BATORVO-726668 format. One line per field, with one value per residue (C-alpha): residue number from 1; x, y, z. Coordinates in Angstrom, 1 decimal. Layout:
<sites>
seq: c(NUM_...)
c1: c(X_...)
c2: c(Y_...)
c3: c(Z_...)
</sites>
This chain:
<sites>
seq: c(1_2_3_4_5_6_7_8_9_10_11_12_13_14_15_16_17_18_19_20_21_22_23_24_25_26_27_28_29_30_31_32_33_34_35_36_37_38_39_40_41_42_43_44_45_46_47_48_49_50_51_52_53_54_55_56_57_58_59_60_61_62_63_64_65_66_67_68_69_70_71_72_73_74_75_76_77_78_79_80_81_82_83_84_85_86_87_88_89_90_91_92_93_94_95_96_97_98_99_100_101_102_103_104_105_106_107_108_109_110_111_112_113_114_115_116_117_118_119_120_121_122_123_124_125_126_127_128_129_130_131_132_133_134_135_136_137_138_139_140_141_142_143_144_145_146_147_148_149_150_151_152_153_154_155_156_157_158_159_160_161_162_163_164_165_166_167_168_169_170_171_172_173_174_175_176_177_178_179_180_181_182_183_184_185_186_187_188_189_190_191_192_193_194_195_196_197_198_199_200_201_202_203_204_205_206_207_208_209_210_211_212_213_214_215_216_217_218_219_220_221_222_223_224_225_226_227_228_229_230_231_232_233_234_235_236_237_238_239_240_241_242_243_244_245_246_247_248_249_250_251_252_253_254_255_256_257_258_259_260_261_262_263_264_265_266_267_268_269_270_271_272_273_274_275_276_277_278_279_280_281_282_283_284_285_286_287_288_289_290_291_292_293_294_295_296_297_298_299_300_301_302_303_304_305_306_307_308_309_310_311_312_313_314_315_316_317_318_319_320_321_322_323_324_325_326_327_328_329_330_331_332_333_334_335_336_337_338_339_340_341_342_343_344_345_346_347_348_349_350_351_352_353_354_355_356_357_358_359_360_361_362_363_364_365_366_367_368_369_370_371_372_373_374_375_376_377_378_379_380_381_382_383_384_385_386_387_388_389_390_391_392_393_394_395_396_397_398_399_400_401_402_403_404_405_406_407_408_409_410_411_412_413_414_415_416_417_418_419_420_421_422_423_424_425_426_427_428_429_430_431_432_433_434_435_436_437_438_439_440_441_442_443_444_445_446_447_448_449_450_451_452_453_454_455_456_457_458_459_460_461_462_463_464_465_466_467_468_469_470_471_472_473_474_475_476_477_478_479_480_481_482_483_484_485_486_487_488_489_490_491_492_493_494_495_496_497_498_499_500_501_502_503_504_505_506_507_508_509_510_511_512_513_514_515_516_517_518_519_520_521_522_523_524_525_526_527_528_529_530_531_532_533_534_535_536_537_538_539_540_541_542_543_544_545_546_547_548_549_550_551_552_553_554_555_556_557_558_559_560_561_562_563_564_565_566_567_568_569_570_571_572_573_574_575_576_577_578_579_580_581_582_583_584_585_586_587_588_589_590_591_592_593_594_595_596_597_598_599_600_601_602_603_604_605_606_607_608_609_610_611_612_613_614_615_616_617_618_619_620_621_622_623_624_625_626_627_628_629_630_631_632_633_634_635_636_637_638_639_640_641_642_643_644_645_646_647_648_649_650_651_652_653_654_655_656_657_658_659_660_661_662_663_664_665_666_667_668_669_670_671_672_673_674_675_676_677_678_679_680_681_682_683_684_685_686_687_688_689_690_691_692_693_694_695_696_697_698_699_700_701_702_703_704_705_706_707_708_709_710_711_712_713_714_715_716_717_718_719_720_721_722_723_724_725_726_727_728_729_730_731_732_733_734_735_736_737_738_739_740_741_742_743_744_745_746_747_748_749_750_751_752_753_754_755)
c1: c(31.9_28.5_27.0_23.9_22.4_23.0_19.9_18.8_19.1_22.8_22.5_19.3_21.2_18.9_15.9_16.0_15.4_11.9_10.1_7.1_9.4_11.7_8.7_7.3_10.6_11.0_7.4_5.4_8.3_9.7_13.3_14.6_18.2_20.8_20.4_16.6_17.4_19.9_17.5_14.8_15.5_14.5_11.3_12.5_15.0_15.0_17.6_19.3_20.9_17.6_14.1_11.6_9.2_5.8_2.7_-0.9_-1.5_-4.5_-5.7_-5.0_-2.2_1.0_4.1_7.9_9.9_13.3_12.6_14.4_13.4_12.6_11.1_10.1_7.9_6.2_2.9_1.7_-1.9_-3.9_-4.9_-8.7_-8.7_-5.9_-5.7_-1.9_0.4_1.3_3.2_2.5_5.6_5.1_7.9_7.7_9.3_9.9_9.7_9.9_6.2_3.8_5.2_4.3_3.7_4.6_3.1_4.5_3.3_5.4_4.4_7.4_9.6_12.4_10.4_10.3_14.0_14.4_12.4_14.4_17.7_16.7_15.0_17.4_16.4_18.3_18.7_17.6_16.1_13.6_10.0_7.3_3.8_0.1_-1.0_-3.7_-5.3_-5.7_-6.5_-5.5_-2.2_-0.9_0.1_2.2_0.7_2.7_5.8_8.8_12.0_15.5_17.8_20.9_24.0_27.6_27.2_27.5_25.7_22.8_21.1_18.5_18.8_17.3_19.9_22.2_25.7_25.6_28.9_27.1_25.4_25.5_23.0_20.2_18.4_16.7_13.0_12.1_8.8_7.6_5.1_3.3_5.7_8.9_10.5_12.7_15.6_15.7_16.0_18.6_20.8_20.6_21.5_24.4_25.8_25.3_27.4_30.3_30.4_29.4_31.8_32.8_29.7_29.3_27.9_25.1_26.0_29.2_32.1_32.1_28.4_28.9_31.8_30.0_27.0_28.9_27.3_28.7_29.3_26.7_28.3_29.0_25.4_24.1_26.2_25.0_21.3_21.4_24.1_24.1_26.1_24.1_21.2_23.7_24.7_21.1_20.6_23.7_22.8_19.1_20.1_22.2_19.3_16.9_19.3_19.7_16.0_15.5_18.4_16.9_13.5_14.9_17.0_13.8_12.0_15.0_15.4_11.7_12.0_14.9_13.2_10.2_12.3_14.0_10.7_10.1_6.8_5.5_6.2_3.1_4.2_0.7_0.5_-0.9_-2.6_-5.9_-8.2_-6.4_-6.1_-9.9_-10.6_-8.4_-10.0_-13.4_-12.4_-14.4_-11.5_-7.7_-5.6_-3.8_0.0_0.3_-2.0_0.0_3.3_2.2_0.5_3.8_5.7_3.2_3.3_7.1_6.9_4.4_6.8_9.5_10.0_9.6_6.5_5.5_4.7_3.6_1.6_-0.5_-1.5_-3.3_-6.0_-9.6_-10.9_-7.4_-8.3_-6.5_-9.3_-8.8_-5.1_-5.7_-8.2_-5.8_-3.2_-5.8_-6.5_-2.8_-2.6_-5.7_-4.0_-1.0_-3.2_-3.7_-6.4_-6.8_-8.6_-9.7_-9.9_-12.3_-12.8_-16.6_-19.4_-20.7_-17.4_-17.0_-20.5_-19.7_-16.4_-18.2_-20.9_-18.4_-15.9_-18.5_-20.0_-16.6_-15.9_-19.3_-19.4_-15.7_-16.9_-19.3_-17.0_-19.0_-21.9_-22.3_-22.1_-18.9_-15.7_-13.0_-10.8_-13.6_-13.3_-15.8_-15.9_-17.2_-18.4_-17.9_-18.9_-19.5_-23.2_-23.8_-25.6_-24.0_-26.1_-25.1_-21.5_-21.4_-21.2_-18.7_-16.5_-16.6_-15.7_-12.8_-11.4_-11.7_-10.1_-13.3_-13.4_-10.4_-11.4_-13.0_-14.0_-14.9_-14.3_-12.1_-14.4_-11.9_-9.4_-11.7_-10.5_-13.2_-12.1_-9.7_-8.1_-6.8_-3.9_-4.0_-1.5_-2.4_-4.1_-5.3_-6.0_-8.3_-8.5_-7.8_-6.2_-2.5_-1.8_0.2_1.9_-1.2_-3.2_-0.2_0.2_-3.5_-3.6_-0.2_-1.7_-4.6_-2.2_-0.4_2.5_4.0_3.1_0.8_1.9_0.3_-0.9_-2.1_-4.3_-5.0_-6.7_-5.1_-1.9_1.1_4.1_7.3_8.8_5.7_5.8_9.4_8.9_5.5_5.2_9.0_8.5_6.5_7.5_5.4_3.7_1.7_-1.1_-1.3_-3.1_-7.0_-8.8_-10.7_-14.3_-13.7_-15.5_-14.4_-15.8_-16.7_-16.2_-17.8_-17.7_-21.1_-20.4_-23.5_-21.8_-21.5_-24.5_-27.1_-29.6_-27.4_-28.6_-31.9_-30.1_-28.2_-31.4_-32.7_-29.5_-30.1_-33.7_-32.4_-29.9_-32.6_-34.9_-32.1_-32.3_-29.2_-28.6_-27.2_-25.3_-25.9_-23.3_-23.6_-21.1_-23.5_-26.2_-28.5_-28.0_-25.7_-24.3_-21.4_-20.4_-17.4_-14.3_-16.1_-15.1_-11.6_-9.5_-8.8_-12.3_-13.1_-10.5_-11.6_-12.0_-8.9_-9.4_-8.8_-11.6_-14.0_-13.1_-14.0_-17.3_-18.8_-22.4_-21.6_-24.5_-23.9_-23.0_-25.8_-25.8_-24.1_-26.2_-27.3_-28.6_-31.9_-32.9_-31.7_-33.6_-36.8_-36.5_-35.7_-38.4_-41.0_-39.8_-37.0_-37.0_-40.5_-41.7_-38.2_-37.1_-34.8_-33.2_-30.7_-27.4_-25.1_-23.2_-25.9_-28.4_-28.8_-26.5_-29.5_-30.9_-27.6_-27.2_-30.7_-30.3_-27.0_-28.5_-31.5_-29.3_-27.1_-30.1_-31.4_-34.4_-33.4_-32.8_-31.0_-28.9_-28.5_-25.5_-22.5_-19.1_-19.7_-19.8_-16.3_-14.5_-15.3_-18.8_-19.3_-22.6_-22.1_-25.3_-24.4_-23.3_-23.7_-22.5_-23.6_-21.3_-22.9_-20.6_-17.8_-15.3_-15.7_-13.7_-10.1_-8.6_-8.0_-11.5_-13.1_-11.2_-12.2_-15.9_-15.8_-14.4_-17.8_-19.3_-18.3_-17.5_-19.8_-18.6_-21.1_-19.7_-19.7_-20.7_-19.5_-20.9_-19.0_-21.5_-19.9_-20.6_-16.8_-16.0_-13.7_-10.0_-10.4_-8.2_-11.4_-12.3_-8.8_-8.9_-12.2_-11.0_-7.8_-10.0_-12.2_-9.1_-7.8_-8.8_-5.1_-4.9_-1.1_-1.2_-3.9_-1.9_0.8_-1.7_-3.2_0.1_0.9_-2.4_-2.5_-0.4_2.8_2.3_-0.8_1.5_2.4_-1.0_-0.5_-4.3_-5.0_-2.3_-2.7_1.0_3.2_4.5_7.8_8.7_10.0_12.2_11.7_9.1_8.5_7.9_10.5_13.2_12.8_16.5_17.5_15.1_16.4_20.0_19.2_17.6_20.7_22.9_20.6_20.9_24.7_24.9_22.5_24.4_27.6_26.1_22.4_22.7_24.6_27.2_29.8_27.5_26.0_24.3_22.7_21.6_20.1_18.2_16.8_15.8_14.1_12.0_11.2_9.9_8.0_4.4_5.1_6.8_3.9_1.5_3.6_3.2_-0.4_-2.2)
c2: c(-11.8_-10.1_-6.7_-5.2_-5.0_-8.7_-10.9_-12.5_-15.9_-15.7_-16.3_-18.4_-21.8_-24.7_-22.5_-21.1_-24.6_-24.6_-22.3_-21.5_-20.7_-18.6_-16.7_-16.1_-14.5_-12.4_-11.4_-11.5_-10.4_-8.1_-9.2_-9.1_-8.2_-9.0_-5.5_-6.0_-9.2_-7.5_-4.6_-7.0_-6.7_-9.1_-8.2_-9.7_-12.1_-15.3_-16.0_-19.3_-19.9_-20.1_-21.4_-18.9_-17.5_-18.6_-16.9_-18.1_-20.0_-19.7_-22.3_-21.4_-19.1_-19.2_-19.2_-19.3_-20.5_-21.8_-25.1_-28.3_-31.8_-33.6_-36.8_-38.9_-42.0_-44.0_-46.0_-48.4_-48.5_-50.1_-48.0_-48.3_-47.7_-50.2_-52.5_-51.9_-51.2_-47.5_-45.5_-42.3_-40.5_-37.9_-35.4_-33.3_-29.8_-27.8_-24.0_-21.5_-22.1_-24.8_-28.0_-28.6_-31.9_-32.4_-35.4_-37.2_-40.3_-43.1_-46.1_-48.3_-48.8_-47.2_-44.0_-44.0_-44.4_-41.5_-39.2_-40.4_-39.6_-36.2_-35.1_-36.4_-35.8_-32.8_-31.0_-27.3_-25.6_-23.2_-24.6_-22.8_-23.9_-23.5_-24.2_-26.7_-28.6_-32.4_-34.6_-31.8_-31.3_-28.3_-29.4_-27.8_-28.7_-28.9_-27.5_-26.0_-27.1_-25.6_-27.5_-25.9_-28.1_-28.3_-28.7_-32.5_-33.0_-35.1_-34.6_-32.0_-29.0_-26.7_-27.5_-24.7_-24.6_-22.4_-20.9_-19.1_-16.7_-15.5_-15.8_-14.3_-15.9_-13.5_-13.9_-12.3_-11.0_-13.9_-14.9_-18.2_-20.9_-19.2_-20.1_-17.8_-20.2_-20.1_-16.3_-16.5_-18.9_-16.8_-13.7_-15.4_-16.6_-13.2_-11.6_-13.9_-13.1_-9.5_-7.3_-3.8_-1.6_2.2_3.4_5.9_7.7_9.7_8.8_12.2_11.9_8.4_9.5_12.6_10.5_7.3_5.1_1.8_1.4_-0.4_-3.8_-3.8_-2.7_-5.6_-8.0_-6.4_-6.8_-10.2_-12.0_-10.2_-11.5_-9.4_-7.0_-4.2_-5.2_-5.1_-1.6_-0.2_-1.7_-0.6_2.9_3.2_2.0_4.4_7.3_6.5_6.4_9.7_11.2_10.3_11.6_14.9_15.3_14.9_17.5_19.8_19.8_20.6_23.5_24.9_24.4_26.3_29.1_29.5_29.9_33.3_35.0_38.6_40.1_41.3_44.0_45.0_48.3_51.0_48.4_50.2_47.2_45.1_48.1_48.8_45.1_45.0_48.1_46.4_43.2_42.9_41.1_41.2_38.9_36.2_36.5_33.5_34.9_38.1_36.3_33.9_36.8_38.7_35.7_35.2_38.9_38.7_35.6_37.3_40.3_38.0_37.6_33.8_31.8_31.2_27.6_27.5_25.0_26.7_24.1_24.6_23.4_23.3_26.8_28.4_31.1_29.8_31.1_34.6_34.4_33.3_36.1_38.7_37.2_37.5_41.1_41.8_40.5_42.5_45.6_44.7_44.9_41.1_38.5_35.6_32.3_30.0_26.3_24.2_20.4_20.5_22.8_22.9_24.2_26.6_28.1_28.3_30.2_32.5_33.3_33.8_35.9_38.2_38.6_39.5_42.0_43.6_46.5_45.9_43.1_45.4_47.2_48.8_49.9_53.6_52.9_50.8_52.2_53.2_50.2_47.6_44.6_41.9_38.2_35.6_32.0_29.4_25.7_22.9_22.8_26.5_26.9_28.6_31.6_31.8_31.7_34.3_37.4_36.1_34.8_38.2_40.1_37.8_38.1_41.9_42.2_43.7_41.0_40.5_37.2_34.0_31.1_27.7_24.1_22.6_24.3_27.1_25.0_24.8_26.3_28.9_30.5_33.3_35.9_39.3_38.8_35.8_36.3_33.9_30.5_29.3_25.5_24.4_21.0_17.6_18.6_18.9_21.4_19.6_20.3_19.9_22.3_24.7_24.6_25.1_28.3_29.5_29.7_31.8_34.1_35.6_33.1_33.7_31.0_32.2_32.1_29.1_28.8_25.3_25.1_22.1_21.7_18.3_19.1_17.3_16.0_17.8_14.8_14.1_17.7_17.3_14.0_14.5_18.2_18.9_21.1_23.5_25.9_25.2_27.7_26.5_28.1_26.6_29.3_29.2_32.5_33.6_32.3_28.7_26.4_23.0_19.9_16.8_13.7_10.4_6.9_5.3_1.5_-0.2_-3.6_-3.3_-1.1_-1.1_0.7_3.8_4.4_5.7_8.1_9.6_10.9_12.1_14.2_15.6_16.6_18.2_20.3_21.5_22.3_24.6_26.4_24.8_22.8_19.4_17.6_13.9_12.4_9.2_7.3_6.7_8.6_5.5_2.0_1.2_4.5_6.3_9.9_9.9_10.1_9.8_6.4_6.5_3.4_3.3_1.8_-1.6_-4.2_-7.2_-10.3_-12.6_-15.8_-17.9_-16.2_-16.7_-20.3_-20.8_-18.9_-19.8_-19.2_-15.6_-13.3_-10.5_-7.2_-4.7_-2.1_1.2_4.1_6.2_9.8_9.1_6.2_7.9_11.1_9.2_7.2_10.2_12.3_9.6_8.4_9.6_13.3_13.6_17.2_18.7_20.5_18.1_18.2_16.1_17.3_15.2_15.5_14.1_16.8_19.6_22.6_24.9_22.5_22.1_25.9_26.4_23.8_25.3_28.8_27.5_25.7_28.7_30.9_28.6_27.5_23.8_22.0_18.9_18.4_14.8_14.8_13.0_14.4_17.2_19.4_18.1_21.4_25.1_24.9_27.4_27.6_29.2_27.8_24.1_22.5_18.8_16.2_12.6_10.5_7.2_4.3_6.5_3.7_4.1_7.3_7.9_9.9_13.1_13.0_12.5_15.5_17.6_16.7_17.4_20.8_21.9_22.3_24.5_27.4_30.0_30.1_27.3_24.0_21.3_17.6_14.9_11.4_8.7_5.9_2.6_-1.2_-1.9_-4.1_-3.2_-4.0_-3.7_-1.3_0.6_1.2_2.2_4.8_6.2_6.2_8.1_10.8_11.0_11.3_14.6_17.6_18.3_17.9_17.8_14.9_13.1_13.6_11.4_8.9_8.8_8.1_5.4_3.6_3.8_1.9_3.8_3.6_5.9_8.8_9.0_7.9_4.2_3.5_6.2_5.4_1.6_1.2_0.4_3.4_4.8_4.6_1.0_1.1_4.7_5.5_9.2_9.2_6.7_8.0_11.8_12.3_10.4_12.5_15.8_14.7_13.5_16.8_18.7_16.4_16.8_20.6_20.4_18.1_20.2_23.4_21.8_20.0_20.1_17.6_15.1_14.5_13.3_10.6_8.8_6.0_8.5_10.6_7.5_6.7_10.3_10.1_6.8_8.2_11.4_9.1_6.7_6.4_7.6_10.7_11.3_11.1_13.6_15.9_15.4_14.2)
c3: c(-23.1_-23.4_-23.0_-21.6_-25.1_-25.8_-26.3_-23.1_-24.8_-24.4_-20.6_-20.3_-20.7_-20.9_-20.2_-23.8_-25.2_-23.6_-26.0_-23.8_-20.8_-23.0_-24.5_-21.0_-19.9_-23.0_-23.7_-20.4_-18.2_-20.8_-20.5_-24.0_-23.3_-20.6_-19.4_-18.9_-17.0_-14.7_-14.1_-13.1_-9.4_-6.6_-4.8_-1.5_0.0_2.1_4.7_3.6_7.0_9.0_8.6_7.4_10.0_8.9_10.5_10.1_6.9_4.6_2.2_-1.4_-0.4_-2.5_-0.2_-0.7_2.4_3.4_5.1_6.2_5.3_8.6_7.4_4.4_4.3_1.6_1.7_-1.0_-2.2_-4.9_-7.9_-8.1_-11.9_-12.9_-9.9_-9.9_-7.0_-6.4_-3.8_-2.0_-0.8_2.1_2.8_6.0_5.8_8.9_9.0_11.8_12.3_11.0_9.5_5.8_4.1_0.4_-1.3_-4.4_-6.3_-7.8_-10.0_-8.9_-5.9_-7.9_-7.9_-4.1_-4.0_-6.5_-4.1_-1.1_-2.9_-4.2_-0.9_1.9_5.5_7.0_3.6_3.5_0.5_-0.9_-1.2_-3.2_-3.7_-2.8_0.8_1.3_4.3_4.4_7.4_9.9_8.2_6.2_2.7_0.0_-3.4_-6.6_-4.9_-6.7_-4.8_-4.8_-2.4_-1.0_-0.9_-1.8_-5.5_-5.3_-8.6_-7.5_-10.8_-9.8_-12.1_-9.4_-6.8_-6.0_-4.4_-1.3_-2.5_-5.4_-3.0_0.6_3.4_1.3_-1.6_-4.1_-4.9_-8.2_-9.7_-11.8_-14.4_-15.0_-16.1_-14.8_-11.5_-9.4_-9.4_-13.3_-13.2_-10.4_-12.4_-15.6_-13.6_-11.8_-15.1_-16.7_-14.0_-14.6_-18.4_-18.4_-20.3_-19.0_-19.2_-19.7_-16.4_-16.8_-13.7_-14.1_-11.8_-10.2_-9.3_-7.9_-5.8_-4.4_-3.4_-2.4_-5.0_-6.3_-10.1_-12.1_-12.2_-8.5_-7.9_-9.9_-7.8_-4.6_-5.3_-7.1_-5.1_-1.8_1.2_3.7_3.8_3.9_0.4_-0.7_0.8_-0.9_-4.3_-4.1_-3.2_-6.4_-8.6_-6.9_-7.3_-11.0_-11.5_-9.7_-11.7_-15.1_-14.0_-12.8_-15.9_-18.1_-16.0_-15.8_-19.6_-20.0_-17.6_-19.5_-22.9_-21.7_-20.3_-23.7_-25.6_-24.2_-23.4_-23.2_-19.9_-18.0_-15.6_-14.4_-16.1_-13.9_-11.7_-11.7_-12.0_-9.4_-7.0_-7.4_-6.7_-3.6_-2.2_-2.3_-0.6_2.7_4.4_4.6_2.5_4.5_4.7_2.5_-0.2_-0.3_-0.5_-3.2_-5.1_-5.1_-6.4_-9.2_-10.1_-10.3_-12.6_-14.9_-15.3_-16.6_-20.4_-20.1_-19.5_-15.9_-15.1_-11.5_-9.4_-6.7_-4.1_-0.9_1.6_0.7_1.3_1.5_-1.1_-4.2_-6.5_-5.0_-5.7_-9.2_-9.8_-8.7_-11.1_-13.9_-13.1_-13.1_-16.7_-17.7_-16.2_-18.5_-21.6_-21.9_-21.4_-19.0_-19.3_-16.4_-17.6_-15.3_-15.5_-15.5_-16.6_-13.0_-11.8_-14.7_-14.0_-10.3_-11.0_-13.3_-10.7_-7.9_-9.9_-11.4_-7.9_-6.4_-9.2_-9.2_-11.6_-12.3_-14.6_-16.5_-19.0_-21.7_-19.5_-18.6_-14.8_-15.0_-13.6_-16.1_-15.1_-15.6_-17.8_-18.9_-17.8_-20.3_-19.8_-22.5_-22.2_-24.6_-24.1_-25.1_-28.4_-31.4_-30.8_-27.2_-28.1_-30.8_-28.7_-26.2_-29.0_-30.7_-27.5_-26.8_-30.4_-30.2_-26.7_-25.2_-22.7_-20.4_-18.7_-19.9_-17.8_-19.4_-19.9_-22.6_-25.1_-24.7_-26.7_-29.8_-33.0_-33.2_-29.9_-30.6_-28.3_-29.0_-26.5_-24.2_-21.4_-18.7_-18.4_-15.0_-14.9_-12.1_-10.3_-11.7_-15.0_-15.9_-18.7_-21.3_-24.5_-26.7_-24.7_-24.4_-28.2_-28.8_-26.6_-27.9_-31.3_-29.9_-28.1_-31.1_-31.2_-27.7_-25.1_-22.3_-18.6_-16.9_-13.3_-12.2_-9.1_-6.9_-3.6_-3.1_-1.2_-2.7_-0.7_-1.6_-3.3_-5.4_-6.6_-7.5_-9.2_-11.0_-11.3_-11.5_-14.6_-12.5_-9.7_-6.6_-4.3_-1.3_0.7_4.2_6.0_6.1_6.0_9.1_9.4_8.4_10.9_12.1_10.4_12.3_10.3_11.3_9.7_9.6_9.3_8.0_8.1_11.9_12.7_9.9_12.2_12.0_8.5_9.7_12.1_9.2_7.7_11.1_11.3_7.9_8.8_12.0_10.1_7.7_10.5_11.8_8.5_7.0_3.8_3.0_0.3_-0.3_-2.6_-4.5_-6.7_-9.5_-11.5_-11.9_-10.9_-13.8_-14.9_-13.1_-13.5_-15.7_-13.6_-10.3_-9.0_-7.6_-8.2_-4.5_-4.0_-2.4_-3.1_-5.2_-3.0_-3.4_-5.4_-2.3_-0.4_-3.4_-3.6_0.1_-0.1_-3.5_-2.2_-1.1_-1.9_-4.5_-3.0_-2.9_-5.7_-5.2_-4.3_-7.3_-7.5_-9.1_-6.9_-3.7_-4.6_-5.2_-2.0_0.2_-1.3_-0.7_2.7_5.0_3.9_2.7_2.8_2.3_-0.9_-2.8_-6.2_-8.2_-9.8_-12.1_-15.3_-17.6_-16.9_-19.5_-18.8_-18.1_-15.5_-13.8_-13.7_-12.4_-9.7_-8.5_-8.4_-6.4_-3.9_-3.6_-3.0_-0.2_-2.3_-1.9_1.4_0.1_-3.1_-4.1_-6.4_-7.8_-7.3_-9.8_-6.6_-5.6_-6.1_-6.4_-5.2_-2.4_-0.5_2.9_4.4_3.6_6.8_6.3_3.7_3.5_1.4_0.4_-0.4_0.8_0.4_-3.4_-3.2_-2.5_0.3_-1.6_-3.2_0.2_1.6_-1.4_-1.0_2.8_2.0_0.6_4.1_7.0_4.6_6.1_9.7_10.8_12.1_9.5_9.6_7.2_7.4_5.6_5.0_4.1_3.9_4.3_7.2_10.1_9.3_5.6_3.6_2.6_6.3_7.2_4.4_5.7_9.3_8.2_6.7_9.8_12.0_10.5_8.4_7.6_3.8_3.9_6.3_4.2_1.1_2.6_3.8_0.3_-1.3_1.2_0.7_-3.1_-5.6_-6.2_-9.9_-9.7_-8.8_-12.5_-13.7_-14.2_-14.0_-16.6_-19.0_-18.9_-18.6_-15.6_-13.7_-14.7_-11.1_-10.8_-7.7_-6.4_-3.8_-3.5_0.2_1.3_-1.0_-0.3_0.4_-2.7_-4.9_-3.5_-4.1_-7.6_-8.5_-7.3_-9.4_-12.4_-12.3_-12.0_-15.0_-17.1_-16.2_-17.6_-20.6_-21.3_-24.1_-21.9_-24.6_-22.2_-20.7_-23.7_-21.7_-19.4_-22.4_-23.9_-20.7_-20.5_-24.2_-23.6_-20.7_-22.7_-25.5_-23.3_-22.4_-18.9_-20.1_-22.5_-19.5_-17.5_-20.5_-21.4_-18.3)
</sites>
């Protein structure tokens, strides 16, 4: 008998004798043990009792079908090179759709008889190969064949007795040189010799959630009799994956709670009260509720770790500022960490403007409760940084806003109590440790803000170490935004109309953003291009259209600015903004745009978040298909902020029916960020939820899908909390403890910590 930890060679049979094939299974598929093999679940199933429904075929397409051999014929011909006699054997395979022809060649008549014997008319089987077209017939080139029969031993190693599985035949994720039937045989053999295994999911949990044990689940997914078997087995593996993930996150939450932090009770509340009294508007009900929840967290002697999510323009920054003032009233300091210098500068301008003389501590005219607000960015000179650093170290300044320059060793705080992390950045263990050192040994409270609404299950799965607060209500005065797709592939003449609309808006006294995906023709803003951009053309399409002209270059800030200034928008006041400009020039440009001294700002996505110019009513997004759903929604949120109706034009070369166009049309159809967050997740690869593209590794979510499996994730989180309450070390379930430890140590867990 063998166990899950046994080498996979123990069940590979004859396959292990072929070194290249064995290496492909172990190295390229990553199946080193029997457990790895059994956890390599089928990606789909074919019904063995009926012919596969085949829709329209395409040349070059790889297909796998259940078919029936309907005819076989042989024709002799003369080999032009040798002059010898040869035979071409044609085999017709019927599907529930087009008929396929397979062609084999034989040197002798005995070869023809071999093919007639191994491929008898009326026999069904699985046929896998590349679709071609020859003389008005669909062909299956270099097919792999698995015939279904009664185990009569006709000499074909790929033939399978129907008794070994039910009406469904599993199709596995493969790599070059490995066939699905080879994995199926190894799995089937493994299940006959597998010894008793220690199930990671405790029996009480399985019973409560009606889950099969591990060995039964393996049989249900690998040797199913019905689709009901598949569903039951898959549910067990999804639950297990969700349970391990929730245990990792649950242990992290508990570990953070044990560390302890200095409670910030708000003191006499003088600064916050003075600020609230000056607000020219009423807080929304959501802002008040979330503010009270944050204040309660800050008053606890454990570190707050809260995610504040909400619509673009829902007032998250105001909520965060009130939390910072609460901490300053408590005698501590607060830091706001922004992802870009442009956003840090914007936050500094808006926060000091909102505070007015409450940000002028040390001046004779300042109120008694006033504090100081500092700005620290990486581009500041040593001389520019000296005074702010001194005031932070002495405690004279209560608030600092900056980029990751705040994490540098020379930045010291008198008493850092709260860190607010703005868009696009998780706050991981390294940053937490760096700021803990600056805060006198006790970890600061942490508030993470995002304007990309997150579905509940994503928050539970990806941000499960954070408590989540949501702002859904938009403040009064936000105007509607009309979003229109401008399809240059279908209507290239519309491009001229785009610039006419821009000029019309400027003539009304309004301002416009023009956003490009690149700085120059060959340089992109770091982090700008979303990996949900245009899909690469499939190899088959490239093969059919080798003379296809190269795609036009992406629009770039510098080229677009020059062209617009000279031609379509000549006479208007235009300027460029991107991350490679000197900090002083970026600041000067943003101030000029905010003051109405510029008509059009041609920019990369450095204006994606936090930029707030009330008079900006229009945004033109060039090559809009290069950005993802959430990024488009963020950018669109820069207009319509001053009570004036907004207009967002999504300019694209993507053709109708493509994934890129569907993404843009989804954005144009709604301004509901919560709805778009679900669309975004459905359209993107699931692995990106945990940062697959950033980490370079496959997602830790192998079977789980955070939207589809919401009920499973919720149940697993409840089960995880119960298990941790009883035994946080999971001593009574060693295999489950090992799985949790593996995830904690994996690259995926490292990303969840550091991303």
